[in-house]
Short mmCIF file of the C-alpha atoms (twelve columns), coordinates in Angstrom:
data_MODEL
# 
_entry.id   MODEL 
# 
loop_
_atom_site.group_PDB 
_atom_site.id 
_atom_site.type_symbol 
_atom_site.label_atom_id 
_atom_site.label_alt_id 
_atom_site.label_comp_id 
_atom_site.label_asym_id 
_atom_site.label_seq_id 
_atom_site.Cartn_x 
_atom_site.Cartn_y 
_atom_site.Cartn_z 
_atom_site.pdbx_PDB_model_num 
ATOM 1   C CA . UNK A 1   103.948 101.635 85.517 1 
ATOM 2   C CA . UNK A 2   104.970 98.108  84.666 1 
ATOM 3   C CA . UNK A 3   103.927 95.335  87.063 1 
ATOM 4   C CA . UNK A 4   106.249 92.343  87.432 1 
ATOM 5   C CA . UNK A 5   104.804 88.859  87.400 1 
ATOM 6   C CA . UNK A 6   107.679 86.419  87.626 1 
ATOM 7   C CA . UNK A 7   109.975 87.272  84.726 1 
ATOM 8   C CA . UNK A 8   107.242 89.061  82.763 1 
ATOM 9   C CA . UNK A 9   106.508 92.794  82.886 1 
ATOM 10  C CA . UNK A 10  102.857 93.752  82.365 1 
ATOM 11  C CA . UNK A 11  102.694 97.264  80.904 1 
ATOM 12  C CA . UNK A 12  99.715  99.036  82.423 1 
ATOM 13  C CA . UNK A 13  100.102 102.013 80.090 1 
ATOM 14  C CA . UNK A 14  100.133 99.775  77.018 1 
ATOM 15  C CA . UNK A 15  102.555 101.859 74.897 1 
ATOM 16  C CA . UNK A 16  101.330 102.480 71.360 1 
ATOM 17  C CA . UNK A 17  103.138 101.545 68.171 1 
ATOM 18  C CA . UNK A 18  102.696 104.854 66.372 1 
ATOM 19  C CA . UNK A 19  104.213 103.822 63.046 1 
ATOM 20  C CA . UNK A 20  106.377 101.194 61.396 1 
ATOM 21  C CA . UNK A 21  108.102 100.475 58.103 1 
ATOM 22  C CA . UNK A 22  109.823 97.582  56.347 1 
ATOM 23  C CA . UNK A 23  112.505 97.750  53.645 1 
ATOM 24  C CA . UNK A 24  113.805 94.792  51.635 1 
ATOM 25  C CA . UNK A 25  115.490 93.778  48.421 1 
ATOM 26  C CA . UNK A 26  114.961 91.347  45.521 1 
ATOM 27  C CA . UNK A 27  114.789 88.096  47.481 1 
ATOM 28  C CA . UNK A 28  112.261 89.586  49.874 1 
ATOM 29  C CA . UNK A 29  110.156 90.888  47.008 1 
ATOM 30  C CA . UNK A 30  109.979 87.382  45.543 1 
ATOM 31  C CA . UNK A 31  108.672 85.958  48.837 1 
ATOM 32  C CA . UNK A 32  105.056 85.759  50.058 1 
ATOM 33  C CA . UNK A 33  105.233 89.171  51.781 1 
ATOM 34  C CA . UNK A 34  106.925 91.051  48.937 1 
ATOM 35  C CA . UNK A 35  103.972 93.305  48.162 1 
ATOM 36  C CA . UNK A 36  103.623 94.307  51.828 1 
ATOM 37  C CA . UNK A 37  107.016 96.016  52.162 1 
ATOM 38  C CA . UNK A 38  107.074 99.810  52.262 1 
ATOM 39  C CA . UNK A 39  110.108 99.847  49.987 1 
ATOM 40  C CA . UNK A 40  111.839 97.225  47.854 1 
ATOM 41  C CA . UNK A 41  115.204 98.022  46.306 1 
ATOM 42  C CA . UNK A 42  116.116 96.102  43.173 1 
ATOM 43  C CA . UNK A 43  119.711 97.109  43.897 1 
ATOM 44  C CA . UNK A 44  120.863 95.072  46.903 1 
ATOM 45  C CA . UNK A 45  123.808 97.466  47.211 1 
ATOM 46  C CA . UNK A 46  121.375 100.354 47.797 1 
ATOM 47  C CA . UNK A 47  123.592 102.581 45.655 1 
ATOM 48  C CA . UNK A 48  126.623 102.060 47.905 1 
ATOM 49  C CA . UNK A 49  130.099 100.700 47.191 1 
ATOM 50  C CA . UNK A 50  130.200 98.063  49.962 1 
ATOM 51  C CA . UNK A 51  127.711 95.659  51.526 1 
ATOM 52  C CA . UNK A 52  128.217 97.213  54.947 1 
ATOM 53  C CA . UNK A 53  127.386 100.679 53.637 1 
ATOM 54  C CA . UNK A 54  124.387 99.201  51.845 1 
ATOM 55  C CA . UNK A 55  123.013 97.831  55.095 1 
ATOM 56  C CA . UNK A 56  123.541 101.153 56.863 1 
ATOM 57  C CA . UNK A 57  121.668 102.972 54.087 1 
ATOM 58  C CA . UNK A 58  118.840 100.423 54.234 1 
ATOM 59  C CA . UNK A 59  118.417 100.820 57.978 1 
ATOM 60  C CA . UNK A 60  118.273 104.607 57.774 1 
ATOM 61  C CA . UNK A 61  115.685 104.366 54.993 1 
ATOM 62  C CA . UNK A 62  113.462 102.149 57.152 1 
ATOM 63  C CA . UNK A 63  113.533 104.639 60.019 1 
ATOM 64  C CA . UNK A 64  112.971 107.581 57.659 1 
ATOM 65  C CA . UNK A 65  109.871 105.874 56.273 1 
ATOM 66  C CA . UNK A 66  108.499 105.067 59.732 1 
ATOM 67  C CA . UNK A 67  108.913 108.699 60.770 1 
ATOM 68  C CA . UNK A 68  107.319 109.984 57.568 1 
ATOM 69  C CA . UNK A 69  104.287 107.731 58.003 1 
ATOM 70  C CA . UNK A 70  103.643 109.308 61.423 1 
ATOM 71  C CA . UNK A 71  104.480 112.847 60.223 1 
ATOM 72  C CA . UNK A 72  107.338 112.971 62.718 1 
ATOM 73  C CA . UNK A 73  110.785 114.522 62.479 1 
ATOM 74  C CA . UNK A 74  113.927 112.875 63.895 1 
ATOM 75  C CA . UNK A 75  114.118 115.641 66.494 1 
ATOM 76  C CA . UNK A 76  110.830 114.495 68.046 1 
ATOM 77  C CA . UNK A 77  112.213 111.035 68.870 1 
ATOM 78  C CA . UNK A 78  113.796 111.181 72.309 1 
ATOM 79  C CA . UNK A 79  115.717 107.908 72.249 1 
ATOM 80  C CA . UNK A 80  116.583 105.355 69.592 1 
ATOM 81  C CA . UNK A 81  117.411 101.675 70.169 1 
ATOM 82  C CA . UNK A 82  119.097 100.052 67.185 1 
ATOM 83  C CA . UNK A 83  121.266 97.102  66.304 1 
ATOM 84  C CA . UNK A 84  122.384 94.696  63.599 1 
ATOM 85  C CA . UNK A 85  124.572 91.632  63.110 1 
ATOM 86  C CA . UNK A 86  127.861 93.291  62.253 1 
ATOM 87  C CA . UNK A 87  130.793 93.865  64.592 1 
ATOM 88  C CA . UNK A 88  130.253 96.937  66.781 1 
ATOM 89  C CA . UNK A 89  126.763 97.305  65.219 1 
ATOM 90  C CA . UNK A 90  128.237 99.453  62.444 1 
ATOM 91  C CA . UNK A 91  125.121 99.328  60.272 1 
ATOM 92  C CA . UNK A 92  123.257 101.158 63.018 1 
ATOM 93  C CA . UNK A 93  125.937 103.606 64.085 1 
ATOM 94  C CA . UNK A 94  127.000 104.587 60.566 1 
ATOM 95  C CA . UNK A 95  123.477 104.529 59.191 1 
ATOM 96  C CA . UNK A 96  121.887 106.646 61.920 1 
ATOM 97  C CA . UNK A 97  124.795 108.896 62.954 1 
ATOM 98  C CA . UNK A 98  123.502 112.010 61.161 1 
ATOM 99  C CA . UNK A 99  120.019 111.962 62.739 1 
ATOM 100 C CA . UNK A 100 121.186 113.502 66.030 1 
ATOM 101 C CA . UNK A 101 118.853 111.280 68.086 1 
ATOM 102 C CA . UNK A 102 120.036 109.994 71.490 1 
ATOM 103 C CA . UNK A 103 121.246 106.513 70.607 1 
ATOM 104 C CA . UNK A 104 121.496 103.256 72.541 1 
ATOM 105 C CA . UNK A 105 122.982 100.430 70.494 1 
ATOM 106 C CA . UNK A 106 121.802 96.913  71.284 1 
ATOM 107 C CA . UNK A 107 122.863 93.440  70.189 1 
ATOM 108 C CA . UNK A 108 120.702 90.363  70.416 1 
ATOM 109 C CA . UNK A 109 121.643 88.767  67.101 1 
ATOM 110 C CA . UNK A 110 118.415 87.850  65.273 1 
ATOM 111 C CA . UNK A 111 116.399 88.751  68.405 1 
ATOM 112 C CA . UNK A 112 117.427 92.405  68.167 1 
ATOM 113 C CA . UNK A 113 114.028 93.629  66.933 1 
ATOM 114 C CA . UNK A 114 112.303 92.204  70.011 1 
ATOM 115 C CA . UNK A 115 115.060 93.504  72.292 1 
ATOM 116 C CA . UNK A 116 115.046 97.035  70.887 1 
ATOM 117 C CA . UNK A 117 111.231 97.164  70.850 1 
ATOM 118 C CA . UNK A 118 111.122 95.938  74.436 1 
ATOM 119 C CA . UNK A 119 113.474 98.714  75.544 1 
ATOM 120 C CA . UNK A 120 111.552 101.351 73.587 1 
ATOM 121 C CA . UNK A 121 108.297 100.200 75.201 1 
ATOM 122 C CA . UNK A 122 109.816 100.256 78.692 1 
ATOM 123 C CA . UNK A 123 111.209 103.760 78.197 1 
ATOM 124 C CA . UNK A 124 107.760 104.996 77.199 1 
ATOM 125 C CA . UNK A 125 106.003 103.014 79.924 1 
ATOM 126 C CA . UNK A 126 108.379 104.414 82.562 1 
ATOM 127 C CA . UNK A 127 107.924 107.998 81.429 1 
ATOM 128 C CA . UNK A 128 111.523 108.352 80.281 1 
ATOM 129 C CA . UNK A 129 110.493 109.170 76.708 1 
ATOM 130 C CA . UNK A 130 107.293 110.203 74.992 1 
ATOM 131 C CA . UNK A 131 108.565 108.844 71.665 1 
ATOM 132 C CA . UNK A 132 111.123 106.055 71.276 1 
ATOM 133 C CA . UNK A 133 112.360 104.271 68.185 1 
ATOM 134 C CA . UNK A 134 113.432 100.682 67.522 1 
ATOM 135 C CA . UNK A 135 115.197 99.718  64.303 1 
ATOM 136 C CA . UNK A 136 117.329 96.848  63.108 1 
ATOM 137 C CA . UNK A 137 118.634 95.307  59.909 1 
ATOM 138 C CA . UNK A 138 120.619 92.526  58.286 1 
ATOM 139 C CA . UNK A 139 122.128 92.014  54.847 1 
ATOM 140 C CA . UNK A 140 122.844 88.640  53.282 1 
ATOM 141 C CA . UNK A 141 126.198 89.680  51.814 1 
ATOM 142 C CA . UNK A 142 127.575 91.531  54.841 1 
ATOM 143 C CA . UNK A 143 126.555 88.682  57.161 1 
ATOM 144 C CA . UNK A 144 128.083 86.006  54.921 1 
ATOM 145 C CA . UNK A 145 131.375 87.894  54.854 1 
ATOM 146 C CA . UNK A 146 131.487 88.226  58.641 1 
ATOM 147 C CA . UNK A 147 130.083 84.927  59.872 1 
ATOM 148 C CA . UNK A 148 130.891 82.441  57.125 1 
ATOM 149 C CA . UNK A 149 132.709 83.101  53.842 1 
ATOM 150 C CA . UNK A 150 132.660 85.952  51.286 1 
ATOM 151 C CA . UNK A 151 130.327 85.234  48.376 1 
ATOM 152 C CA . UNK A 152 133.285 84.765  46.043 1 
ATOM 153 C CA . UNK A 153 134.281 81.641  47.973 1 
ATOM 154 C CA . UNK A 154 131.189 79.825  46.708 1 
ATOM 155 C CA . UNK A 155 130.791 77.519  49.723 1 
ATOM 156 C CA . UNK A 156 128.019 74.920  49.758 1 
ATOM 157 C CA . UNK A 157 125.183 75.264  52.262 1 
ATOM 158 C CA . UNK A 158 123.671 72.279  54.117 1 
ATOM 159 C CA . UNK A 159 119.855 71.864  54.283 1 
ATOM 160 C CA . UNK A 160 119.801 73.095  57.905 1 
ATOM 161 C CA . UNK A 161 121.347 76.461  56.946 1 
ATOM 162 C CA . UNK A 162 119.272 79.642  56.807 1 
ATOM 163 C CA . UNK A 163 119.271 82.593  54.415 1 
ATOM 164 C CA . UNK A 164 120.095 85.938  56.025 1 
ATOM 165 C CA . UNK A 165 117.456 88.476  55.027 1 
ATOM 166 C CA . UNK A 166 118.448 91.676  53.283 1 
ATOM 167 C CA . UNK A 167 115.849 93.687  55.134 1 
ATOM 168 C CA . UNK A 168 115.207 96.253  57.837 1 
ATOM 169 C CA . UNK A 169 112.318 97.121  60.113 1 
ATOM 170 C CA . UNK A 170 111.672 100.279 62.125 1 
ATOM 171 C CA . UNK A 171 109.047 101.042 64.777 1 
ATOM 172 C CA . UNK A 172 108.154 104.255 66.615 1 
ATOM 173 C CA . UNK A 173 106.590 103.817 70.063 1 
ATOM 174 C CA . UNK A 174 104.690 106.508 71.975 1 
ATOM 175 C CA . UNK A 175 101.975 107.192 74.527 1 
ATOM 176 C CA . UNK A 176 99.150  108.272 72.257 1 
ATOM 177 C CA . UNK A 177 97.535  106.937 69.110 1 
ATOM 178 C CA . UNK A 178 95.328  104.175 67.785 1 
ATOM 179 C CA . UNK A 179 98.056  101.769 66.712 1 
ATOM 180 C CA . UNK A 180 98.838  98.332  68.096 1 
ATOM 181 C CA . UNK A 181 99.560  98.164  71.817 1 
ATOM 182 C CA . UNK A 182 102.396 96.523  73.716 1 
ATOM 183 C CA . UNK A 183 100.805 94.801  76.702 1 
ATOM 184 C CA . UNK A 184 103.689 92.818  78.173 1 
ATOM 185 C CA . UNK A 185 107.307 91.831  77.664 1 
ATOM 186 C CA . UNK A 186 109.283 88.809  78.815 1 
ATOM 187 C CA . UNK A 187 113.055 89.270  78.498 1 
ATOM 188 C CA . UNK A 188 114.837 86.080  77.565 1 
ATOM 189 C CA . UNK A 189 117.407 84.032  79.429 1 
ATOM 190 C CA . UNK A 190 120.567 82.704  77.784 1 
ATOM 191 C CA . UNK A 191 120.199 79.049  76.880 1 
ATOM 192 C CA . UNK A 192 122.953 76.783  75.545 1 
ATOM 193 C CA . UNK A 193 122.426 73.089  74.815 1 
ATOM 194 C CA . UNK A 194 125.862 72.631  73.320 1 
ATOM 195 C CA . UNK A 195 125.084 73.099  69.614 1 
ATOM 196 C CA . UNK A 196 128.312 73.885  67.737 1 
ATOM 197 C CA . UNK A 197 127.128 73.743  64.131 1 
ATOM 198 C CA . UNK A 198 126.976 77.310  62.775 1 
ATOM 199 C CA . UNK A 199 124.802 76.022  59.943 1 
ATOM 200 C CA . UNK A 200 122.091 74.886  62.344 1 
ATOM 201 C CA . UNK A 201 120.953 78.074  64.033 1 
ATOM 202 C CA . UNK A 202 117.394 76.815  64.428 1 
ATOM 203 C CA . UNK A 203 118.458 73.976  66.710 1 
ATOM 204 C CA . UNK A 204 120.608 76.351  68.759 1 
ATOM 205 C CA . UNK A 205 117.804 78.902  69.241 1 
ATOM 206 C CA . UNK A 206 114.773 76.657  69.790 1 
ATOM 207 C CA . UNK A 207 115.546 75.964  73.496 1 
ATOM 208 C CA . UNK A 208 115.609 79.693  74.262 1 
ATOM 209 C CA . UNK A 209 112.276 80.221  72.478 1 
ATOM 210 C CA . UNK A 210 110.712 77.331  74.386 1 
ATOM 211 C CA . UNK A 211 112.008 78.664  77.711 1 
ATOM 212 C CA . UNK A 212 110.683 82.203  77.166 1 
ATOM 213 C CA . UNK A 213 107.280 81.083  75.882 1 
ATOM 214 C CA . UNK A 214 106.819 78.641  78.761 1 
ATOM 215 C CA . UNK A 215 107.787 81.294  81.331 1 
ATOM 216 C CA . UNK A 216 105.320 83.784  79.833 1 
ATOM 217 C CA . UNK A 217 102.425 81.355  80.131 1 
ATOM 218 C CA . UNK A 218 103.477 80.406  83.656 1 
ATOM 219 C CA . UNK A 219 103.901 84.038  84.739 1 
ATOM 220 C CA . UNK A 220 100.619 85.315  83.322 1 
ATOM 221 C CA . UNK A 221 98.326  82.305  83.574 1 
ATOM 222 C CA . UNK A 222 97.481  82.797  79.911 1 
ATOM 223 C CA . UNK A 223 97.159  79.910  77.459 1 
ATOM 224 C CA . UNK A 224 97.988  79.519  73.755 1 
ATOM 225 C CA . UNK A 225 94.292  79.715  72.849 1 
ATOM 226 C CA . UNK A 226 94.204  83.283  74.208 1 
ATOM 227 C CA . UNK A 227 96.287  84.377  71.204 1 
ATOM 228 C CA . UNK A 228 95.698  84.388  67.486 1 
ATOM 229 C CA . UNK A 229 99.339  83.604  66.773 1 
ATOM 230 C CA . UNK A 230 102.581 82.774  68.549 1 
ATOM 231 C CA . UNK A 231 105.235 84.038  66.133 1 
ATOM 232 C CA . UNK A 232 108.852 83.066  66.627 1 
ATOM 233 C CA . UNK A 233 111.731 84.783  64.899 1 
ATOM 234 C CA . UNK A 234 113.973 82.835  62.603 1 
ATOM 235 C CA . UNK A 235 113.831 79.269  63.862 1 
ATOM 236 C CA . UNK A 236 112.998 78.242  60.295 1 
ATOM 237 C CA . UNK A 237 112.018 74.654  59.508 1 
ATOM 238 C CA . UNK A 238 114.449 72.751  61.715 1 
ATOM 239 C CA . UNK A 239 114.086 74.978  64.768 1 
ATOM 240 C CA . UNK A 240 110.306 75.262  64.491 1 
ATOM 241 C CA . UNK A 241 109.871 71.511  64.645 1 
ATOM 242 C CA . UNK A 242 112.189 71.303  67.635 1 
ATOM 243 C CA . UNK A 243 110.352 74.144  69.421 1 
ATOM 244 C CA . UNK A 244 107.004 72.361  69.204 1 
ATOM 245 C CA . UNK A 245 108.577 69.202  70.592 1 
ATOM 246 C CA . UNK A 246 110.194 71.048  73.513 1 
ATOM 247 C CA . UNK A 247 106.962 72.849  74.414 1 
ATOM 248 C CA . UNK A 248 104.964 69.648  74.166 1 
ATOM 249 C CA . UNK A 249 107.202 68.172  76.868 1 
ATOM 250 C CA . UNK A 250 106.095 71.081  79.080 1 
ATOM 251 C CA . UNK A 251 102.440 70.423  78.302 1 
ATOM 252 C CA . UNK A 252 102.151 73.455  76.023 1 
ATOM 253 C CA . UNK A 253 100.489 72.765  72.676 1 
ATOM 254 C CA . UNK A 254 100.633 75.643  70.221 1 
ATOM 255 C CA . UNK A 255 98.815  73.694  67.538 1 
ATOM 256 C CA . UNK A 256 98.113  75.724  64.415 1 
ATOM 257 C CA . UNK A 257 98.853  79.023  66.166 1 
ATOM 258 C CA . UNK A 258 102.607 78.850  65.684 1 
ATOM 259 C CA . UNK A 259 104.268 80.757  62.852 1 
ATOM 260 C CA . UNK A 260 107.939 81.498  62.264 1 
ATOM 261 C CA . UNK A 261 109.290 84.610  60.555 1 
ATOM 262 C CA . UNK A 262 111.959 82.519  58.844 1 
ATOM 263 C CA . UNK A 263 109.189 80.554  57.128 1 
ATOM 264 C CA . UNK A 264 106.899 83.526  56.457 1 
ATOM 265 C CA . UNK A 265 109.399 85.740  54.660 1 
ATOM 266 C CA . UNK A 266 110.405 83.283  51.931 1 
ATOM 267 C CA . UNK A 267 108.829 80.453  49.965 1 
ATOM 268 C CA . UNK A 268 111.071 77.431  50.563 1 
ATOM 269 C CA . UNK A 269 109.582 75.584  47.608 1 
ATOM 270 C CA . UNK A 270 110.414 78.313  45.094 1 
ATOM 271 C CA . UNK A 271 113.381 80.094  46.665 1 
ATOM 272 C CA . UNK A 272 116.692 78.491  47.537 1 
ATOM 273 C CA . UNK A 273 116.746 79.451  51.207 1 
ATOM 274 C CA . UNK A 274 117.386 75.973  52.653 1 
ATOM 275 C CA . UNK A 275 115.663 75.765  56.074 1 
ATOM 276 C CA . UNK A 276 114.280 79.316  55.837 1 
ATOM 277 C CA . UNK A 277 115.171 82.918  56.603 1 
ATOM 278 C CA . UNK A 278 117.236 84.450  59.400 1 
ATOM 279 C CA . UNK A 279 119.016 87.659  60.370 1 
ATOM 280 C CA . UNK A 280 118.005 90.734  62.352 1 
ATOM 281 C CA . UNK A 281 116.038 91.993  59.389 1 
ATOM 282 C CA . UNK A 282 113.977 88.827  59.013 1 
ATOM 283 C CA . UNK A 283 111.748 89.073  62.093 1 
ATOM 284 C CA . UNK A 284 111.909 92.886  61.939 1 
ATOM 285 C CA . UNK A 285 110.565 93.053  58.398 1 
ATOM 286 C CA . UNK A 286 107.917 90.371  58.959 1 
ATOM 287 C CA . UNK A 287 106.755 92.277  62.030 1 
ATOM 288 C CA . UNK A 288 106.555 95.600  60.180 1 
ATOM 289 C CA . UNK A 289 105.325 94.333  56.811 1 
ATOM 290 C CA . UNK A 290 102.768 91.774  57.971 1 
ATOM 291 C CA . UNK A 291 102.050 91.377  61.685 1 
ATOM 292 C CA . UNK A 292 101.639 95.016  62.732 1 
ATOM 293 C CA . UNK A 293 99.400  95.872  59.736 1 
ATOM 294 C CA . UNK A 294 97.131  92.958  60.664 1 
ATOM 295 C CA . UNK A 295 96.964  94.162  64.262 1 
ATOM 296 C CA . UNK A 296 96.286  97.678  63.063 1 
ATOM 297 C CA . UNK A 297 93.353  96.646  60.882 1 
ATOM 298 C CA . UNK A 298 91.988  94.197  63.470 1 
ATOM 299 C CA . UNK A 299 92.360  90.942  61.554 1 
ATOM 300 C CA . UNK A 300 94.629  89.914  64.425 1 
ATOM 301 C CA . UNK A 301 93.733  90.813  68.009 1 
ATOM 302 C CA . UNK A 302 96.482  89.384  70.195 1 
ATOM 303 C CA . UNK A 303 99.802  87.835  69.242 1 
ATOM 304 C CA . UNK A 304 103.039 86.848  70.928 1 
ATOM 305 C CA . UNK A 305 106.102 88.014  69.031 1 
ATOM 306 C CA . UNK A 306 109.127 85.972  70.139 1 
ATOM 307 C CA . UNK A 307 112.280 86.901  68.248 1 
ATOM 308 C CA . UNK A 308 115.212 84.526  68.724 1 
ATOM 309 C CA . UNK A 309 118.945 85.057  68.446 1 
ATOM 310 C CA . UNK A 310 122.106 82.947  68.311 1 
ATOM 311 C CA . UNK A 311 124.644 84.874  70.391 1 
ATOM 312 C CA . UNK A 312 127.623 83.449  68.562 1 
ATOM 313 C CA . UNK A 313 130.966 84.924  67.643 1 
ATOM 314 C CA . UNK A 314 132.941 83.549  64.678 1 
ATOM 315 C CA . UNK A 315 136.064 83.651  66.836 1 
ATOM 316 C CA . UNK A 316 134.460 81.730  69.708 1 
ATOM 317 C CA . UNK A 317 133.025 79.090  67.373 1 
ATOM 318 C CA . UNK A 318 136.426 78.610  65.719 1 
ATOM 319 C CA . UNK A 319 137.818 77.996  69.200 1 
ATOM 320 C CA . UNK A 320 135.296 75.190  69.733 1 
ATOM 321 C CA . UNK A 321 132.723 77.082  71.789 1 
ATOM 322 C CA . UNK A 322 129.046 76.181  71.573 1 
ATOM 323 C CA . UNK A 323 126.323 78.655  70.526 1 
ATOM 324 C CA . UNK A 324 124.358 80.405  73.309 1 
ATOM 325 C CA . UNK A 325 120.886 81.600  72.343 1 
ATOM 326 C CA . UNK A 326 118.249 84.061  73.526 1 
ATOM 327 C CA . UNK A 327 114.575 84.796  72.871 1 
ATOM 328 C CA . UNK A 328 112.651 87.924  73.894 1 
ATOM 329 C CA . UNK A 329 108.834 88.020  73.916 1 
ATOM 330 C CA . UNK A 330 106.322 90.834  73.428 1 
ATOM 331 C CA . UNK A 331 102.555 90.595  73.782 1 
ATOM 332 C CA . UNK A 332 101.135 92.778  71.021 1 
ATOM 333 C CA . UNK A 333 97.440  93.662  70.774 1 
ATOM 334 C CA . UNK A 334 95.200  95.430  68.278 1 
ATOM 335 C CA . UNK A 335 94.844  99.178  68.733 1 
ATOM 336 C CA . UNK A 336 91.577  100.889 69.576 1 
ATOM 337 C CA . UNK A 337 90.598  101.119 65.905 1 
ATOM 338 C CA . UNK A 338 91.287  97.431  65.334 1 
ATOM 339 C CA . UNK A 339 89.527  96.066  68.433 1 
ATOM 340 C CA . UNK A 340 86.162  94.441  67.822 1 
# 
């Protein structure tokens, strides 16, 4: 059973990541991780007649691939945690509705992969499920229509803006297997420093990432040098710089260990993504296409995966509200095959 240390839960059973899969589209293929995706669709509409349907189809494909890689059927998964950026999480509900798996929808904005994976791990750790799934997605076109302007509007983007990934990641968690292990989770606290600029998500989310990372180190007594990487989700260039400054004030120096999914997914020098990537699918696809394979093969031994989310509503922002943020942390370790 999990043991609480402050706000961190240490998972004595160390639930196993049985399988995982990442799906993307053309922009993701052109980035540094393009060859690592399980599936790349050259058609960003995924054969559908709307962007929302495209995202739903993409999310289902990611879960299908994760199940196939573990030789599992949907009926063997006892609970599924899923979410996306769209109102009422319609990509998840419409995409997964025919699988007949007990479903718990979650919303953490761009932190949804960490949130859903945390819940899947806790269900397995607590004995409430022997197999649990976590899946999330985002689509550039559906997100632009909901949060900013339809593509036809042709609005200009400032340098601090981020590019919403057209991508999905899916993970299956269980008790047995040789895959990467989930050793601990630190649920995030809502942080709001009064940022109102919807084109500066990195600045809004960095305080939440700093708070969660600092609490994890305080709770566990661990130090940055105990980990190969500390990977944040979607702070991109602006937020990453701010995060390091905030942690330095707390006496925490990540040094060269810090990476950000928003900077890993795309090449800012070649691709017009402004400050970097974002969206539920950004950290999810980087996790499933790059980080988990490295843990599986043993080239990474221990990492902190800290996905961040801006808990904004277009309506609230239009009414002058600031942007609350959240960051959830998971300690991921190499499986038995990968351990040296």
